[in-house]
C-alpha positions in Angstrom: 90.9 148.3 125.3 89.0 145.5 127.0 87.1 146.1 130.2 88.3 143.8 133.0 85.7 141.3 134.1 84.8 141.7 137.7 84.5 138.5 139.7 81.9 138.1 142.3 83.1 138.1 145.9 83.9 134.8 147.6 82.4 135.0 151.1 83.0 134.8 153.9 84.9 138.1 153.6 87.5 139.6 156.0 87.7 140.6 158.7 87.2 137.0 160.0 85.4 135.8 163.1 85.9 132.3 164.6 82.8 131.1 162.7 83.7 132.7 159.4 87.3 131.5 159.5 86.0 128.0 160.1 83.7 128.3 157.1 86.6 129.6 155.0 88.8 126.7 156.0 86.2 124.1 155.4 85.4 125.6 151.9 89.2 125.3 151.1 89.3 121.7 152.4 86.3 120.8 150.2 87.8 122.4 147.2 91.2 120.7 147.7 89.4 117.3 148.2 87.8 117.7 144.8 91.3 117.5 143.3 90.1 120.0 140.6 93.0 122.4 140.0 90.8 125.0 138.3 88.2 125.0 141.1 91.0 125.4 143.7 92.8 128.1 141.7 89.6 130.2 141.3 89.7 130.8 145.1 92.9 132.8 144.7 93.5 136.3 143.4 94.8 136.4 139.8 98.3 137.4 141.2 98.2 135.3 144.4 101.7 134.5 145.8 102.5 131.0 147.0 105.2 129.3 148.9 104.6 125.5 149.0 107.4 123.7 150.7 110.5 125.0 148.7 108.6 126.2 145.7 107.7 129.9 145.1 105.3 131.0 142.4 102.4 133.4 141.7 99.2 133.5 139.7 96.3 131.2 139.1 97.9 129.5 136.0 100.9 128.6 138.1 98.7 127.4 141.0 96.6 125.2 138.7 99.8 123.8 137.0 101.3 123.1 140.4 98.2 121.2 141.6 98.0 119.2 138.4 101.6 118.1 138.9 100.9 117.4 142.7 97.8 115.3 142.2 99.4 113.3 139.3 101.7 111.8 142.0 99.5 111.9 145.1 96.8 109.2 144.6 93.6 108.9 146.7 94.3 112.3 148.3 92.2 113.1 151.3 92.7 116.3 153.4 91.5 117.7 156.7 92.1 121.4 157.6 91.6 123.1 161.0 91.8 126.7 161.9 94.7 127.5 164.3 94.3 131.3 164.5 92.8 134.2 162.7 93.0 138.0 162.8 91.6 140.6 160.4 92.2 139.3 156.8 94.5 136.4 157.9 93.9 132.8 158.9 96.4 130.2 160.0 95.4 126.6 159.6 97.0 123.3 160.3 96.2 120.3 158.2 97.0 116.7 157.4 96.4 114.7 154.2 96.8 111.0 153.3 97.8 109.7 149.9 99.8 107.0 148.2 102.4 107.2 145.4 102.6 105.1 142.3 104.2 102.2 144.2 101.3 102.1 146.7 103.5 103.5 149.5 101.2 105.5 151.9 102.0 108.8 153.5 100.4 111.2 155.9 101.5 114.8 155.2 101.3 117.3 158.1 101.5 121.0 157.6 100.7 124.6 158.5 99.5 127.3 156.2 99.3 131.0 156.6 96.6 132.7 154.5 96.1 136.4 153.7 92.9 137.4 151.9 91.9 140.3 149.6 88.8 142.2 150.4 86.8 140.1 147.9 87.4 137.0 149.9 90.0 135.5 147.5 93.3 134.4 148.9 96.2 136.7 147.9 98.9 134.9 149.7 99.5 131.3 150.8 102.6 130.0 152.6 102.7 126.3 153.4 105.2 124.2 155.4 104.7 120.4 155.0 106.3 117.3 156.2 105.6 113.8 154.8 105.5 110.7 157.1 105.4 107.2 155.7 102.6 105.1 157.1 101.3 101.6 156.7 98.1 101.3 154.8 96.5 99.9 157.9 97.4 103.1 159.8 95.3 105.3 157.5 92.6 107.4 159.3 91.1 109.2 156.3 89.0 106.5 154.7 85.9 108.3 153.4 85.0 108.0 149.7 87.0 110.4 147.5 85.6 113.9 147.6 84.6 116.2 150.5 85.0 114.9 154.0 81.7 113.8 155.4 80.2 116.2 158.0 80.3 113.5 160.7 83.9 112.5 160.0 86.2 113.5 162.9 88.6 116.4 162.5 92.3 116.5 163.4 91.8 117.1 167.1 89.3 114.2 167.4 91.7 111.9 165.6 94.6 112.9 167.9 96.6 114.5 165.1 
């Protein structure tokens, strides 16, 4: 019988405060902006349950597979997340991301996520509702170099989104 490998906690840990919820949301934003499916999946419990739009699945392998498929079609992906509310082990965020498809058609996707965390700081549940809006390339607002959003780049509220 193999002994399970214990993973180190992923602070900040619940229960969340305004500051720790903000830190958690920014860490998630930075990970998603890396577009590294394995890095993102590591922030979730091994059996994490997801709803993303109309897809339902569970587990890190399914999360990483979903993200590989997602980012294969969403080019130059840039995301901003913002805490909407928090209580105990739950955080609600709103977000927007910009991307273009293989035909160079640009989109801004707006959404809301509900997160529930395990005691070790990994996300055990994620539910996302997302709508895509076609935009002209000139209407883009997220123009930083690929990777994490610069600290001085405005957030959603400052951008009027």
